[in-house]
N, C-alpha and C positions, 0 to 999 in steps of 0.2 A: 682832627682827622686829616691825614695827608691825601690829597687828590690822587686818583689813579695815575700811574706813570704811563706815558705814551711813548713808544719807541721812536727812534729817529726815522725820518722820512725815507721810505724805501725808494730805490731808483726807479724813476719813470721809464727809463730805457735801461733795462738790466743787462743786456747782452755784453757790453764791454767788461763786465765783471769777470768774464771767462777768458779775457785776452791774455792774462799773465801765463796761463797754462799752455798757450799755443803760439807764443811769440816766436817769430822766425821760421814758422812752419807753413805748410800749404793751407792750413785751416785758418790762419790769422786773418786774411782779408775778409772772410765771411762774417766775422764778428766786428772787425774794425769799421766796416761799412755802416754800422749802426751808430757810430760816433759822429757821422756827418751832421754839421750844424743845422742845416735846413730841416733834416728829419727830426732832430731833437726839439727844435722849435715847434714843429707840427704836432709832436706828441704833447709837449707842454701846453700848447694852445688847446688841444683836444681835452686834456684833463681840466684845465682852467674853466672851460665853458660847460663841462658836464658835471663838475663837482657838486654844484647846488642840488642835483638830484639825490645826492647821498646824505643830505641833511634831513634825515627822517629817522624817528625811533623805530626799531624793529623788535617787536615782542616775540618772545619764545623762539629766538633763532631764525625767524623768517626774514626773507629779503624780497623787495619788490621785483617783479619780473623785468622791469625796465633796466635793472642792473645787469641782467644777463644779456640783454640786447646791446647795452653800452660796451660790455666786455667783448661781444662779437665785433663791434666796430673798432675797438682797440686792437684786437687781434689782426683785423684786416689792415690796419696801418703798418704793422710789422711784416705782414705777408707781402704787401706791395713793396716795402723797402728791401726785403730779401730778393724779390724779383729784380729790382733795380740794381742791387749789388751783383747778382748773377749776370745781368745784361752787361754791366761794366767789365766783367771778367770773361765775357763771351762764353758763358756756360748756360746750357738749357736747364730749366728747373728739374725736368724729369731725369736728366743726366746726373745732376747734383744729388737728388734724392736716392737714385740707384747706387751712387758711390757711397753715400752715408749708410745705406742698408748693408752694403758689402763690408764696410768697416765695422758695423755693429756685429755682423756675423763673425768677423775675424776676432773680435774681443772675447768671444765665447770659448776660444781654444788657446788663448794666450794668458800669461801671467800679468798681474797688475802693472808691473814695471816694464813689461816688454813693449818694444816699439811697433806701432802699426805700420805695415808696409804701405808705401805710397803717400804717406802724410808728411814726410820731410822731418821726422823726429818726434812725433806725438806718441806718447806711451798710452797704454790702455786706460790707466787711471785718469789721465788728463783728457782723454777723449770723452769720458763720461762727463767731465766738467764742461767741455765744449758743447755737448748735446744739451745739457741742462741750461746753459746760458743762451744757446740759440733758440730754445723753445720756451724761455721764461715767460713770454707774453701770454702763453696758453694757460698759465697758472692763475686760476680765478682768485685764490686767496691773496696772491701777490698784487694782482690788479685791484682787489677790494681795498687792500692796505694803502695803496697809492692814492686811490680816490678819496678814501675817508680822511687821510692825512691832509690832503689839499682842501677838502671841505672844512675841516677843523680850522685850518689857517685862514680860510675866507671868513669863517664865523668870527674868528678873533679880530679880524680887521674891521668888521662892522659892529662889533659889540660895544655897548656903552657901559663903562664901569659903574656909572651912577644909576643904571636902570634897576628898578625894583619890580618884583612880580608878586602877584597875589598867590597865596598858598591854597586858595579855594578854587576848585575846578569850575570852569564856566558852564559846563553841562554835566548832567548826572552820569553820562557814559564815558567821561574823559577824566584823566588824572593830570595834575599839574606837577611839574618838577622844577626845583630851584636849588641854587647854591647860595647859602648865606655866608658871606665872608666876614662880617663884622667881628664875630667871635672866633674866627679862624677855623670853623668847622662847618659841617653840613647841617642844614635845617632838618628837624626831626618831626615835623607835624604830619598829620595824616595826608597821604597822597603825595608826599614830597619825595623827590629822588635827586641824589647828588649829580651835578654835572661838573666835570673837571675844568677849571678855568685855565686857559693856556698861559696867561701871564699874571693877571691880577684877579683878586676875588671879584665875582660878579654874579648877577642874577640872570638866569636864562630860563624862559618858560617854554615848555614843549607840551604837546598834547599826545597822550597815549590812549589808543582805543583798546579797551579790554577785549581780548579775543574770546571766541566761543570756548566753552569748557572751563572758564575761570570765573571766580566769584569772590565775594567778600571773605577776608581772612586768609586768602591764599597769597603766595609769593609769585610774582611774575618777573621772569628774567627779561630785561630790555637792553638791546644793544643800541648805542648812540655814539656816532662819531668815533668808532673804534674801541670804545670801552663798554664793558657789561656792568649792569646794575641790577640789584635785586629789589624789586618794588613791592611793598605790601599793599594789597588792595583793601581799602577801608570799607566799612559798612555803607550800603546804599549805592554801590557801584557794580556794574556788570556789563555784559555785552550789549 
């Protein structure tokens, strides 16, 4: 069985993705400021230090509340950088937001390819890309993908390819997951769940608490490090 494919790592600082659509215009400096090396280092350090919080199985689509708080802190990093960019340009934040609202209003009465007045050459379609790039840090799904990818890479670095794990759960309310690589496939014993190895086959043991409302014989969807698995709950296990 082929391990689940994990997409390439999303951008930790996604704003520069929108630069191409506003090059040479009045909007370019607002995105280019996010390329500043000191800021990128700050974001990477933030992600590196908080990624271990995301090494946790999430049954039935749930997420720890701590993830929401970390996303708030992540957004605040970008908010502070935007304020710094505006300071460098000698523009008040309120003035900038008011200008953006005016541009948004103008797009409602113009065609996709029409140029927005006062932007120095930005068309309506490209302005949408600018707004999407500028506010990308607000996107929780993008943030989650960044954190999970970093968490998976950290796990890869500390993983021992020779490690083995017992297929038997340690406690009656927990399930054990593992990846058996000797035969090139996933283990199929009761209570086992495949974990995708980043590079080489390995065993990794995780504990999954069976949530309320689930019992023996049912299938439980579990998200772990950016991949979803369907886990069969064996007899004798429950909340």
